[in-house]
N, CA, C and O atoms as a Tripos MOL2 file, in Angstrom:
@<TRIPOS>MOLECULE
protein
  292   291    73     0     0
PROTEIN
NO_CHARGES

@<TRIPOS>ATOM
      1 N         -50.8560   49.1830  -21.6680 N.3       1 MET1
      2 CA        -51.5480   50.3270  -22.3210 C.3       1 MET1
      3 C         -51.5250   51.4710  -21.3600 C.2       1 MET1
      4 O         -52.0650   51.3890  -20.2570 O.2       1 MET1
      5 N         -50.8800   52.5700  -21.7920 N.am      2 LEU2
      6 CA        -50.6680   53.8350  -20.8610 C.3       2 LEU2
      7 C         -51.8090   54.7350  -21.2950 C.2       2 LEU2
      8 O         -52.2850   54.7150  -22.4310 O.2       2 LEU2
      9 N         -52.2320   55.5580  -20.2700 N.am      3 GLU3
     10 CA        -53.0320   56.6990  -20.5360 C.3       3 GLU3
     11 C         -52.2360   58.0150  -20.0420 C.2       3 GLU3
     12 O         -51.9650   58.1450  -18.8480 O.2       3 GLU3
     13 N         -51.9080   58.8830  -20.8980 N.am      4 ILE4
     14 CA        -51.0560   60.0030  -20.7200 C.3       4 ILE4
     15 C         -51.8760   61.1670  -20.8470 C.2       4 ILE4
     16 O         -52.6790   61.2440  -21.7760 O.2       4 ILE4
     17 N         -51.7480   62.0960  -19.9870 N.am      5 THR5
     18 CA        -52.4670   63.4540  -20.0570 C.3       5 THR5
     19 C         -51.5960   64.5660  -20.4980 C.2       5 THR5
     20 O         -50.5920   64.8030  -19.8270 O.2       5 THR5
     21 N         -51.8700   65.2980  -21.5770 N.am      6 CYS6
     22 CA        -51.0970   66.3830  -21.9650 C.3       6 CYS6
     23 C         -51.8720   67.7980  -21.8460 C.2       6 CYS6
     24 O         -52.9630   67.9710  -22.3900 O.2       6 CYS6
     25 N         -51.2390   68.7600  -21.1170 N.am      7 ASN7
     26 CA        -51.9430   69.9790  -20.8020 C.3       7 ASN7
     27 C         -51.0670   71.0820  -21.2590 C.2       7 ASN7
     28 O         -49.8850   71.1610  -20.9230 O.2       7 ASN7
     29 N         -51.7870   72.1090  -22.1910 N.am      8 ASP8
     30 CA        -51.0410   73.1300  -22.7880 C.3       8 ASP8
     31 C         -51.2350   74.4460  -21.9140 C.2       8 ASP8
     32 O         -50.7350   75.5190  -22.2490 O.2       8 ASP8
     33 N         -51.9340   74.2930  -20.8680 N.am      9 ARG9
     34 CA        -52.1750   75.5020  -19.8710 C.3       9 ARG9
     35 C         -52.8220   76.6050  -20.5680 C.2       9 ARG9
     36 O         -52.7430   77.7370  -20.0920 O.2       9 ARG9
     37 N         -53.4850   76.3750  -21.7020 N.am     10 LEU10
     38 CA        -54.2030   77.4350  -22.4180 C.3      10 LEU10
     39 C         -55.7840   76.9680  -22.4450 C.2      10 LEU10
     40 O         -56.6360   77.5840  -23.0850 O.2      10 LEU10
     41 N         -56.0100   75.9760  -21.7840 N.am     11 GLY11
     42 CA        -57.4050   75.4630  -21.6100 C.3      11 GLY11
     43 C         -57.5920   74.0840  -22.4190 C.2      11 GLY11
     44 O         -58.6840   73.5160  -22.4370 O.2      11 GLY11
     45 N         -56.5560   73.6220  -23.0300 N.am     12 LYS12
     46 CA        -56.5870   72.2640  -23.7270 C.3      12 LYS12
     47 C         -55.9810   71.2620  -23.0140 C.2      12 LYS12
     48 O         -54.8150   71.4050  -22.6460 O.2      12 LYS12
     49 N         -56.5970   70.2800  -22.7700 N.am     13 LYS13
     50 CA        -56.1120   69.0070  -21.9510 C.3      13 LYS13
     51 C         -56.5620   67.7460  -22.7570 C.2      13 LYS13
     52 O         -57.7510   67.5170  -22.9820 O.2      13 LYS13
     53 N         -55.5620   66.9570  -23.1710 N.am     14 VAL14
     54 CA        -55.7350   65.9800  -23.9810 C.3      14 VAL14
     55 C         -55.3470   64.6660  -23.2480 C.2      14 VAL14
     56 O         -54.3070   64.6430  -22.5900 O.2      14 VAL14
     57 N         -56.2380   63.4450  -23.3490 N.am     15 ARG15
     58 CA        -55.8110   62.3690  -22.7670 C.3      15 ARG15
     59 C         -55.5810   61.3580  -23.8290 C.2      15 ARG15
     60 O         -56.5190   61.1380  -24.5960 O.2      15 ARG15
     61 N         -54.3320   60.6340  -24.0030 N.am     16 VAL16
     62 CA        -54.0540   59.7360  -24.9950 C.3      16 VAL16
     63 C         -53.7250   58.4050  -24.4610 C.2      16 VAL16
     64 O         -53.0390   58.2640  -23.4490 O.2      16 VAL16
     65 N         -54.2380   57.3810  -25.1730 N.am     17 LYS17
     66 CA        -53.8470   55.9680  -24.7820 C.3      17 LYS17
     67 C         -52.7320   55.5440  -25.7840 C.2      17 LYS17
     68 O         -52.8590   55.8070  -26.9800 O.2      17 LYS17
     69 N         -51.7080   54.9300  -25.3300 N.am     18 CYS18
     70 CA        -50.5980   54.4780  -26.2330 C.3      18 CYS18
     71 C         -49.7970   53.3590  -25.4210 C.2      18 CYS18
     72 O         -50.1060   53.0720  -24.2640 O.2      18 CYS18
     73 N         -48.9040   52.8380  -26.0050 N.am     19 ASN19
     74 CA        -48.1230   51.6430  -25.4520 C.3      19 ASN19
     75 C         -46.8370   52.1990  -24.9340 C.2      19 ASN19
     76 O         -46.4070   53.3220  -25.1980 O.2      19 ASN19
     77 N         -46.2530   51.2900  -24.1570 N.am     20 ASP20
     78 CA        -44.9820   51.4990  -23.4920 C.3      20 ASP20
     79 C         -43.7750   51.7540  -24.5210 C.2      20 ASP20
     80 O         -42.9020   52.6040  -24.3430 O.2      20 ASP20
     81 N         -43.8570   50.9010  -25.6140 N.am     21 ASP21
     82 CA        -42.8620   50.8730  -26.7090 C.3      21 ASP21
     83 C         -43.0210   51.8670  -27.7630 C.2      21 ASP21
     84 O         -42.1660   51.8950  -28.6490 O.2      21 ASP21
     85 N         -44.0220   52.7100  -27.7940 N.am     22 ASP22
     86 CA        -44.2240   53.7500  -28.6800 C.3      22 ASP22
     87 C         -43.3050   54.9210  -28.5340 C.2      22 ASP22
     88 O         -43.0820   55.3670  -27.4090 O.2      22 ASP22
     89 N         -42.7810   55.4250  -29.5530 N.am     23 THR23
     90 CA        -41.8940   56.6450  -29.3910 C.3      23 THR23
     91 C         -42.7150   57.9890  -29.1600 C.2      23 THR23
     92 O         -43.9410   58.0490  -29.2590 O.2      23 THR23
     93 N         -41.9410   58.9910  -28.8600 N.am     24 ILE24
     94 CA        -42.4890   60.3240  -28.5580 C.3      24 ILE24
     95 C         -43.1440   60.7950  -29.8920 C.2      24 ILE24
     96 O         -44.2570   61.3200  -29.8820 O.2      24 ILE24
     97 N         -42.4890   60.6130  -30.9540 N.am     25 GLY25
     98 CA        -43.0130   61.0110  -32.2650 C.3      25 GLY25
     99 C         -44.4820   60.3200  -32.4890 C.2      25 GLY25
    100 O         -45.4170   60.9430  -32.9910 O.2      25 GLY25
    101 N         -44.5750   58.9350  -32.0490 N.am     26 ASP26
    102 CA        -45.9650   58.3790  -32.1740 C.3      26 ASP26
    103 C         -46.8960   59.0880  -31.3350 C.2      26 ASP26
    104 O         -48.0110   59.4060  -31.7480 O.2      26 ASP26
    105 N         -46.4920   59.3430  -30.1940 N.am     27 LEU27
    106 CA        -47.4240   60.1200  -29.1140 C.3      27 LEU27
    107 C         -47.8980   61.4620  -29.6270 C.2      27 LEU27
    108 O         -49.0570   61.8520  -29.4900 O.2      27 LEU27
    109 N         -46.8890   62.1800  -30.2540 N.am     28 LYS28
    110 CA        -47.2020   63.5530  -30.8730 C.3      28 LYS28
    111 C         -48.2000   63.3920  -31.9250 C.2      28 LYS28
    112 O         -49.0860   64.2420  -32.0050 O.2      28 LYS28
    113 N         -48.1700   62.2650  -32.8680 N.am     29 LYS29
    114 CA        -49.1980   62.2360  -33.9330 C.3      29 LYS29
    115 C         -50.5440   61.7840  -33.3890 C.2      29 LYS29
    116 O         -51.5440   62.0940  -34.0360 O.2      29 LYS29
    117 N         -50.6810   61.0280  -32.1770 N.am     30 LEU30
    118 CA        -51.9390   60.7960  -31.6020 C.3      30 LEU30
    119 C         -52.4710   62.0190  -31.0300 C.2      30 LEU30
    120 O         -53.6850   62.2260  -31.0250 O.2      30 LEU30
    121 N         -51.5300   62.9460  -30.4880 N.am     31 ILE31
    122 CA        -52.1090   64.2360  -29.7930 C.3      31 ILE31
    123 C         -52.5210   65.1020  -30.9460 C.2      31 ILE31
    124 O         -53.5160   65.8210  -30.8490 O.2      31 ILE31
    125 N         -51.7660   65.0560  -32.0740 N.am     32 ALA32
    126 CA        -52.1740   65.9080  -33.2370 C.3      32 ALA32
    127 C         -53.5070   65.5190  -33.8070 C.2      32 ALA32
    128 O         -54.2840   66.3670  -34.2460 O.2      32 ALA32
    129 N         -53.7610   64.2760  -33.7980 N.am     33 ALA33
    130 CA        -55.0840   63.8400  -34.2770 C.3      33 ALA33
    131 C         -56.3010   64.2420  -33.5000 C.2      33 ALA33
    132 O         -57.4150   64.3520  -34.0110 O.2      33 ALA33
    133 N         -56.0030   64.4740  -32.1310 N.am     34 GLN34
    134 CA        -57.1130   64.7920  -31.2610 C.3      34 GLN34
    135 C         -57.2120   66.2860  -31.2070 C.2      34 GLN34
    136 O         -58.3210   66.8020  -31.0710 O.2      34 GLN34
    137 N         -56.0840   67.0470  -31.3070 N.am     35 THR35
    138 CA        -56.0490   68.5350  -31.2590 C.3      35 THR35
    139 C         -56.2410   69.3040  -32.5090 C.2      35 THR35
    140 O         -56.6990   70.4450  -32.4580 O.2      35 THR35
    141 N         -55.8830   68.6860  -33.7440 N.am     36 GLY36
    142 CA        -55.8790   69.3720  -34.9640 C.3      36 GLY36
    143 C         -54.7290   70.0970  -35.2660 C.2      36 GLY36
    144 O         -54.6790   70.8270  -36.2560 O.2      36 GLY36
    145 N         -53.7830   69.9520  -34.4780 N.am     37 THR37
    146 CA        -52.4140   70.6030  -34.5740 C.3      37 THR37
    147 C         -51.5220   69.6620  -35.3810 C.2      37 THR37
    148 O         -51.6580   68.4420  -35.2870 O.2      37 THR37
    149 N         -50.5880   70.2410  -36.1930 N.am     38 ARG38
    150 CA        -49.6180   69.3680  -36.8650 C.3      38 ARG38
    151 C         -48.6500   68.8050  -35.9240 C.2      38 ARG38
    152 O         -48.2360   69.5230  -35.0140 O.2      38 ARG38
    153 N         -48.2280   67.5560  -36.0480 N.am     39 ALA39
    154 CA        -47.3850   66.8800  -35.0860 C.3      39 ALA39
    155 C         -45.9590   67.4800  -35.0090 C.2      39 ALA39
    156 O         -45.3180   67.4370  -33.9590 O.2      39 ALA39
    157 N         -45.4930   68.0200  -36.1020 N.am     40 ASP40
    158 CA        -44.0910   68.6580  -35.9990 C.3      40 ASP40
    159 C         -44.0940   69.9010  -35.3020 C.2      40 ASP40
    160 O         -42.9960   70.3630  -34.9920 O.2      40 ASP40
    161 N         -45.2540   70.6030  -34.9620 N.am     41 LYS41
    162 CA        -45.3960   71.9020  -34.2000 C.3      41 LYS41
    163 C         -45.5180   71.4710  -32.7190 C.2      41 LYS41
    164 O         -45.4780   72.4050  -31.9180 O.2      41 LYS41
    165 N         -45.6410   70.3750  -32.2700 N.am     42 ILE42
    166 CA        -45.8630   70.0260  -30.8600 C.3      42 ILE42
    167 C         -44.5480   69.7220  -30.2640 C.2      42 ILE42
    168 O         -43.7360   68.9960  -30.8360 O.2      42 ILE42
    169 N         -44.3120   70.3270  -29.0040 N.am     43 VAL43
    170 CA        -43.1390   69.9350  -28.2750 C.3      43 VAL43
    171 C         -43.7720   69.4510  -26.8340 C.2      43 VAL43
    172 O         -44.6940   70.0290  -26.2580 O.2      43 VAL43
    173 N         -43.1940   68.4570  -26.4410 N.am     44 LEU44
    174 CA        -43.5020   67.8770  -25.1200 C.3      44 LEU44
    175 C         -42.4920   67.9720  -24.1250 C.2      44 LEU44
    176 O         -41.3430   67.6230  -24.3930 O.2      44 LEU44
    177 N         -42.8280   68.4480  -22.9030 N.am     45 LYS45
    178 CA        -41.8000   68.6660  -21.9770 C.3      45 LYS45
    179 C         -42.2160   68.0840  -20.6340 C.2      45 LYS45
    180 O         -43.4220   67.9050  -20.4630 O.2      45 LYS45
    181 N         -41.4540   67.7980  -19.7570 N.am     46 LYS46
    182 CA        -41.7370   67.5540  -18.2980 C.3      46 LYS46
    183 C         -40.5330   68.2990  -17.4490 C.2      46 LYS46
    184 O         -39.3390   68.0020  -17.4890 O.2      46 LYS46
    185 N         -41.1300   69.3070  -16.6970 N.am     47 TRP47
    186 CA        -40.1030   70.1820  -15.9550 C.3      47 TRP47
    187 C         -39.2830   71.0200  -17.1460 C.2      47 TRP47
    188 O         -39.7830   71.7880  -17.9680 O.2      47 TRP47
    189 N         -38.0280   70.6870  -17.0140 N.am     48 TYR48
    190 CA        -37.1590   71.2660  -18.1220 C.3      48 TYR48
    191 C         -36.6540   70.2490  -19.2090 C.2      48 TYR48
    192 O         -35.7970   70.5570  -20.0360 O.2      48 TYR48
    193 N         -37.1850   69.1480  -19.1520 N.am     49 THR49
    194 CA        -36.7480   68.1470  -20.1450 C.3      49 THR49
    195 C         -37.6970   68.0740  -21.5030 C.2      49 THR49
    196 O         -38.8840   67.7460  -21.5330 O.2      49 THR49
    197 N         -36.9060   68.4440  -22.5580 N.am     50 ILE50
    198 CA        -37.6780   68.3430  -23.8870 C.3      50 ILE50
    199 C         -37.4930   66.9270  -24.3190 C.2      50 ILE50
    200 O         -36.3740   66.4200  -24.3920 O.2      50 ILE50
    201 N         -38.7070   66.2230  -24.6330 N.am     51 PHE51
    202 CA        -38.5680   64.8640  -25.0870 C.3      51 PHE51
    203 C         -38.1370   64.8750  -26.6600 C.2      51 PHE51
    204 O         -38.5740   65.7600  -27.3950 O.2      51 PHE51
    205 N         -37.3460   63.9570  -27.1020 N.am     52 LYS52
    206 CA        -37.0100   63.8150  -28.3600 C.3      52 LYS52
    207 C         -37.9130   62.8210  -29.1750 C.2      52 LYS52
    208 O         -38.4920   61.8920  -28.6130 O.2      52 LYS52
    209 N         -37.9990   63.0310  -30.3870 N.am     53 ASP53
    210 CA        -39.0870   62.1920  -31.1940 C.3      53 ASP53
    211 C         -38.7340   60.5740  -31.3120 C.2      53 ASP53
    212 O         -39.5910   59.6980  -31.4300 O.2      53 ASP53
    213 N         -37.3920   60.3660  -31.2620 N.am     54 HIS54
    214 CA        -37.0130   58.9560  -31.6940 C.3      54 HIS54
    215 C         -36.9270   58.0120  -30.3720 C.2      54 HIS54
    216 O         -36.7380   56.8050  -30.5190 O.2      54 HIS54
    217 N         -37.0570   58.5370  -29.1800 N.am     55 VAL55
    218 CA        -36.9590   57.7660  -28.0160 C.3      55 VAL55
    219 C         -38.2720   57.2100  -27.5590 C.2      55 VAL55
    220 O         -39.3150   57.7970  -27.8450 O.2      55 VAL55
    221 N         -38.2650   56.1310  -26.8790 N.am     56 THR56
    222 CA        -39.5320   55.4770  -26.5300 C.3      56 THR56
    223 C         -40.0820   56.1380  -25.1950 C.2      56 THR56
    224 O         -39.4230   56.9110  -24.4980 O.2      56 THR56
    225 N         -41.3370   55.7410  -24.9450 N.am     57 LEU57
    226 CA        -41.8230   56.2490  -23.5270 C.3      57 LEU57
    227 C         -41.1730   55.5750  -22.5190 C.2      57 LEU57
    228 O         -40.9010   56.1460  -21.4630 O.2      57 LEU57
    229 N         -40.8750   54.3440  -22.7420 N.am     58 GLY58
    230 CA        -40.3650   53.3680  -21.5870 C.3      58 GLY58
    231 C         -38.9000   53.8320  -21.3260 C.2      58 GLY58
    232 O         -38.4500   53.7700  -20.1820 O.2      58 GLY58
    233 N         -38.1010   54.3230  -22.4240 N.am     59 ASP59
    234 CA        -36.8100   54.8440  -22.0780 C.3      59 ASP59
    235 C         -36.8980   56.2080  -21.2140 C.2      59 ASP59
    236 O         -36.0320   56.4890  -20.3860 O.2      59 ASP59
    237 N         -37.8620   56.9190  -21.4390 N.am     60 TYR60
    238 CA        -38.0630   58.2270  -20.6070 C.3      60 TYR60
    239 C         -38.7900   58.0130  -19.2710 C.2      60 TYR60
    240 O         -39.0220   58.9220  -18.4750 O.2      60 TYR60
    241 N         -39.1660   56.5820  -19.0820 N.am     61 GLU61
    242 CA        -39.8240   56.2940  -17.9160 C.3      61 GLU61
    243 C         -41.0650   57.0000  -17.6600 C.2      61 GLU61
    244 O         -41.4020   57.3940  -16.5440 O.2      61 GLU61
    245 N         -41.7750   57.1570  -18.7920 N.am     62 ILE62
    246 CA        -43.1290   57.5840  -18.7710 C.3      62 ILE62
    247 C         -44.1270   56.6560  -18.5000 C.2      62 ILE62
    248 O         -44.2410   55.6480  -19.1970 O.2      62 ILE62
    249 N         -44.9550   56.9180  -17.4400 N.am     63 HIS63
    250 CA        -45.7880   55.7710  -16.9040 C.3      63 HIS63
    251 C         -47.3220   56.1130  -16.9850 C.2      63 HIS63
    252 O         -47.7140   57.2200  -17.3570 O.2      63 HIS63
    253 N         -48.1020   55.1680  -16.6410 N.am     64 ASP64
    254 CA        -49.6540   55.3250  -16.8860 C.3      64 ASP64
    255 C         -49.9340   56.5530  -15.9060 C.2      64 ASP64
    256 O         -49.3150   56.7670  -14.8640 O.2      64 ASP64
    257 N         -50.9250   57.2830  -16.4000 N.am     65 GLY65
    258 CA        -51.4630   58.5250  -15.5830 C.3      65 GLY65
    259 C         -50.5020   59.5540  -15.5170 C.2      65 GLY65
    260 O         -50.7720   60.4690  -14.7380 O.2      65 GLY65
    261 N         -49.4020   59.6290  -16.1720 N.am     66 MET66
    262 CA        -48.5010   60.8480  -16.0110 C.3      66 MET66
    263 C         -49.0850   62.0460  -16.8220 C.2      66 MET66
    264 O         -49.9140   61.9230  -17.7230 O.2      66 MET66
    265 N         -48.5480   63.2170  -16.3900 N.am     67 ASN67
    266 CA        -48.9770   64.3470  -17.0440 C.3      67 ASN67
    267 C         -47.6150   64.9680  -17.7180 C.2      67 ASN67
    268 O         -46.5130   64.9800  -17.1680 O.2      67 ASN67
    269 N         -47.9010   65.4570  -18.9590 N.am     68 LEU68
    270 CA        -46.8700   66.0660  -19.8270 C.3      68 LEU68
    271 C         -47.2810   67.5200  -20.1680 C.2      68 LEU68
    272 O         -48.4800   67.7850  -20.2550 O.2      68 LEU68
    273 N         -46.3410   68.4760  -20.3660 N.am     69 GLU69
    274 CA        -46.5350   69.7050  -20.7880 C.3      69 GLU69
    275 C         -46.6100   69.8730  -22.2490 C.2      69 GLU69
    276 O         -45.6500   69.5290  -22.9390 O.2      69 GLU69
    277 N         -47.7760   70.4220  -22.8310 N.am     70 LEU70
    278 CA        -47.7560   70.4870  -24.2350 C.3      70 LEU70
    279 C         -47.4890   71.9170  -24.7290 C.2      70 LEU70
    280 O         -48.2120   72.8150  -24.2970 O.2      70 LEU70
    281 N         -46.6170   72.1660  -25.5030 N.am     71 TYR71
    282 CA        -46.2300   73.4810  -26.1060 C.3      71 TYR71
    283 C         -46.1750   73.3000  -27.5460 C.2      71 TYR71
    284 O         -45.8940   72.2180  -28.0610 O.2      71 TYR71
    285 N         -46.4940   74.5510  -28.3180 N.am     72 TYR72
    286 CA        -46.5060   74.7050  -29.6950 C.3      72 TYR72
    287 C         -45.3120   75.5040  -30.1420 C.2      72 TYR72
    288 O         -45.0020   76.5330  -29.5410 O.2      72 TYR72
    289 N         -44.6260   75.0590  -31.1910 N.am     73 GLN73
    290 CA        -43.6170   75.9270  -31.8060 C.3      73 GLN73
    291 C         -43.8080   76.5110  -33.0990 C.2      73 GLN73
    292 O         -42.9380   77.2350  -33.5850 O.2      73 GLN73
@<TRIPOS>BOND
     1     1     2 1
     2     2     3 1
     3     3     4 2
     4     3     5 am
     5     5     6 1
     6     6     7 1
     7     7     8 2
     8     7     9 am
     9     9    10 1
    10    10    11 1
    11    11    12 2
    12    11    13 am
    13    13    14 1
    14    14    15 1
    15    15    16 2
    16    15    17 am
    17    17    18 1
    18    18    19 1
    19    19    20 2
    20    19    21 am
    21    21    22 1
    22    22    23 1
    23    23    24 2
    24    23    25 am
    25    25    26 1
    26    26    27 1
    27    27    28 2
    28    27    29 am
    29    29    30 1
    30    30    31 1
    31    31    32 2
    32    31    33 am
    33    33    34 1
    34    34    35 1
    35    35    36 2
    36    35    37 am
    37    37    38 1
    38    38    39 1
    39    39    40 2
    40    39    41 am
    41    41    42 1
    42    42    43 1
    43    43    44 2
    44    43    45 am
    45    45    46 1
    46    46    47 1
    47    47    48 2
    48    47    49 am
    49    49    50 1
    50    50    51 1
    51    51    52 2
    52    51    53 am
    53    53    54 1
    54    54    55 1
    55    55    56 2
    56    55    57 am
    57    57    58 1
    58    58    59 1
    59    59    60 2
    60    59    61 am
    61    61    62 1
    62    62    63 1
    63    63    64 2
    64    63    65 am
    65    65    66 1
    66    66    67 1
    67    67    68 2
    68    67    69 am
    69    69    70 1
    70    70    71 1
    71    71    72 2
    72    71    73 am
    73    73    74 1
    74    74    75 1
    75    75    76 2
    76    75    77 am
    77    77    78 1
    78    78    79 1
    79    79    80 2
    80    79    81 am
    81    81    82 1
    82    82    83 1
    83    83    84 2
    84    83    85 am
    85    85    86 1
    86    86    87 1
    87    87    88 2
    88    87    89 am
    89    89    90 1
    90    90    91 1
    91    91    92 2
    92    91    93 am
    93    93    94 1
    94    94    95 1
    95    95    96 2
    96    95    97 am
    97    97    98 1
    98    98    99 1
    99    99   100 2
   100    99   101 am
   101   101   102 1
   102   102   103 1
   103   103   104 2
   104   103   105 am
   105   105   106 1
   106   106   107 1
   107   107   108 2
   108   107   109 am
   109   109   110 1
   110   110   111 1
   111   111   112 2
   112   111   113 am
   113   113   114 1
   114   114   115 1
   115   115   116 2
   116   115   117 am
   117   117   118 1
   118   118   119 1
   119   119   120 2
   120   119   121 am
   121   121   122 1
   122   122   123 1
   123   123   124 2
   124   123   125 am
   125   125   126 1
   126   126   127 1
   127   127   128 2
   128   127   129 am
   129   129   130 1
   130   130   131 1
   131   131   132 2
   132   131   133 am
   133   133   134 1
   134   134   135 1
   135   135   136 2
   136   135   137 am
   137   137   138 1
   138   138   139 1
   139   139   140 2
   140   139   141 am
   141   141   142 1
   142   142   143 1
   143   143   144 2
   144   143   145 am
   145   145   146 1
   146   146   147 1
   147   147   148 2
   148   147   149 am
   149   149   150 1
   150   150   151 1
   151   151   152 2
   152   151   153 am
   153   153   154 1
   154   154   155 1
   155   155   156 2
   156   155   157 am
   157   157   158 1
   158   158   159 1
   159   159   160 2
   160   159   161 am
   161   161   162 1
   162   162   163 1
   163   163   164 2
   164   163   165 am
   165   165   166 1
   166   166   167 1
   167   167   168 2
   168   167   169 am
   169   169   170 1
   170   170   171 1
   171   171   172 2
   172   171   173 am
   173   173   174 1
   174   174   175 1
   175   175   176 2
   176   175   177 am
   177   177   178 1
   178   178   179 1
   179   179   180 2
   180   179   181 am
   181   181   182 1
   182   182   183 1
   183   183   184 2
   184   183   185 am
   185   185   186 1
   186   186   187 1
   187   187   188 2
   188   187   189 am
   189   189   190 1
   190   190   191 1
   191   191   192 2
   192   191   193 am
   193   193   194 1
   194   194   195 1
   195   195   196 2
   196   195   197 am
   197   197   198 1
   198   198   199 1
   199   199   200 2
   200   199   201 am
   201   201   202 1
   202   202   203 1
   203   203   204 2
   204   203   205 am
   205   205   206 1
   206   206   207 1
   207   207   208 2
   208   207   209 am
   209   209   210 1
   210   210   211 1
   211   211   212 2
   212   211   213 am
   213   213   214 1
   214   214   215 1
   215   215   216 2
   216   215   217 am
   217   217   218 1
   218   218   219 1
   219   219   220 2
   220   219   221 am
   221   221   222 1
   222   222   223 1
   223   223   224 2
   224   223   225 am
   225   225   226 1
   226   226   227 1
   227   227   228 2
   228   227   229 am
   229   229   230 1
   230   230   231 1
   231   231   232 2
   232   231   233 am
   233   233   234 1
   234   234   235 1
   235   235   236 2
   236   235   237 am
   237   237   238 1
   238   238   239 1
   239   239   240 2
   240   239   241 am
   241   241   242 1
   242   242   243 1
   243   243   244 2
   244   243   245 am
   245   245   246 1
   246   246   247 1
   247   247   248 2
   248   247   249 am
   249   249   250 1
   250   250   251 1
   251   251   252 2
   252   251   253 am
   253   253   254 1
   254   254   255 1
   255   255   256 2
   256   255   257 am
   257   257   258 1
   258   258   259 1
   259   259   260 2
   260   259   261 am
   261   261   262 1
   262   262   263 1
   263   263   264 2
   264   263   265 am
   265   265   266 1
   266   266   267 1
   267   267   268 2
   268   267   269 am
   269   269   270 1
   270   270   271 1
   271   271   272 2
   272   271   273 am
   273   273   274 1
   274   274   275 1
   275   275   276 2
   276   275   277 am
   277   277   278 1
   278   278   279 1
   279   279   280 2
   280   279   281 am
   281   281   282 1
   282   282   283 1
   283   283   284 2
   284   283   285 am
   285   285   286 1
   286   286   287 1
   287   287   288 2
   288   287   289 am
   289   289   290 1
   290   290   291 1
   291   291   292 2
@<TRIPOS>SUBSTRUCTURE
     1 MET1         2 RESIDUE 1 A MET
     2 LEU2         6 RESIDUE 1 A LEU
     3 GLU3        10 RESIDUE 1 A GLU
     4 ILE4        14 RESIDUE 1 A ILE
     5 THR5        18 RESIDUE 1 A THR
     6 CYS6        22 RESIDUE 1 A CYS
     7 ASN7        26 RESIDUE 1 A ASN
     8 ASP8        30 RESIDUE 1 A ASP
     9 ARG9        34 RESIDUE 1 A ARG
    10 LEU10       38 RESIDUE 1 A LEU
    11 GLY11       42 RESIDUE 1 A GLY
    12 LYS12       46 RESIDUE 1 A LYS
    13 LYS13       50 RESIDUE 1 A LYS
    14 VAL14       54 RESIDUE 1 A VAL
    15 ARG15       58 RESIDUE 1 A ARG
    16 VAL16       62 RESIDUE 1 A VAL
    17 LYS17       66 RESIDUE 1 A LYS
    18 CYS18       70 RESIDUE 1 A CYS
    19 ASN19       74 RESIDUE 1 A ASN
    20 ASP20       78 RESIDUE 1 A ASP
    21 ASP21       82 RESIDUE 1 A ASP
    22 ASP22       86 RESIDUE 1 A ASP
    23 THR23       90 RESIDUE 1 A THR
    24 ILE24       94 RESIDUE 1 A ILE
    25 GLY25       98 RESIDUE 1 A GLY
    26 ASP26      102 RESIDUE 1 A ASP
    27 LEU27      106 RESIDUE 1 A LEU
    28 LYS28      110 RESIDUE 1 A LYS
    29 LYS29      114 RESIDUE 1 A LYS
    30 LEU30      118 RESIDUE 1 A LEU
    31 ILE31      122 RESIDUE 1 A ILE
    32 ALA32      126 RESIDUE 1 A ALA
    33 ALA33      130 RESIDUE 1 A ALA
    34 GLN34      134 RESIDUE 1 A GLN
    35 THR35      138 RESIDUE 1 A THR
    36 GLY36      142 RESIDUE 1 A GLY
    37 THR37      146 RESIDUE 1 A THR
    38 ARG38      150 RESIDUE 1 A ARG
    39 ALA39      154 RESIDUE 1 A ALA
    40 ASP40      158 RESIDUE 1 A ASP
    41 LYS41      162 RESIDUE 1 A LYS
    42 ILE42      166 RESIDUE 1 A ILE
    43 VAL43      170 RESIDUE 1 A VAL
    44 LEU44      174 RESIDUE 1 A LEU
    45 LYS45      178 RESIDUE 1 A LYS
    46 LYS46      182 RESIDUE 1 A LYS
    47 TRP47      186 RESIDUE 1 A TRP
    48 TYR48      190 RESIDUE 1 A TYR
    49 THR49      194 RESIDUE 1 A THR
    50 ILE50      198 RESIDUE 1 A ILE
    51 PHE51      202 RESIDUE 1 A PHE
    52 LYS52      206 RESIDUE 1 A LYS
    53 ASP53      210 RESIDUE 1 A ASP
    54 HIS54      214 RESIDUE 1 A HIS
    55 VAL55      218 RESIDUE 1 A VAL
    56 THR56      222 RESIDUE 1 A THR
    57 LEU57      226 RESIDUE 1 A LEU
    58 GLY58      230 RESIDUE 1 A GLY
    59 ASP59      234 RESIDUE 1 A ASP
    60 TYR60      238 RESIDUE 1 A TYR
    61 GLU61      242 RESIDUE 1 A GLU
    62 ILE62      246 RESIDUE 1 A ILE
    63 HIS63      250 RESIDUE 1 A HIS
    64 ASP64      254 RESIDUE 1 A ASP
    65 GLY65      258 RESIDUE 1 A GLY
    66 MET66      262 RESIDUE 1 A MET
    67 ASN67      266 RESIDUE 1 A ASN
    68 LEU68      270 RESIDUE 1 A LEU
    69 GLU69      274 RESIDUE 1 A GLU
    70 LEU70      278 RESIDUE 1 A LEU
    71 TYR71      282 RESIDUE 1 A TYR
    72 TYR72      286 RESIDUE 1 A TYR
    73 GLN73      290 RESIDUE 1 A GLN
């Protein structure tokens, strides 16, 4: 079980628990449930890497306690 923190730098910081084999799309749905934003409007980044929906968290080497950048499109 991983705990990932997503920060949009506008005052909203979301902590989500998920599994290593979940996809980025699954993570976006969990974030959308907590923030009230639609999942298809969420973009997750780390530095300049934009995460794609069909790739798992393990493939991106996202670990427990990691911070991701949360953007809206």
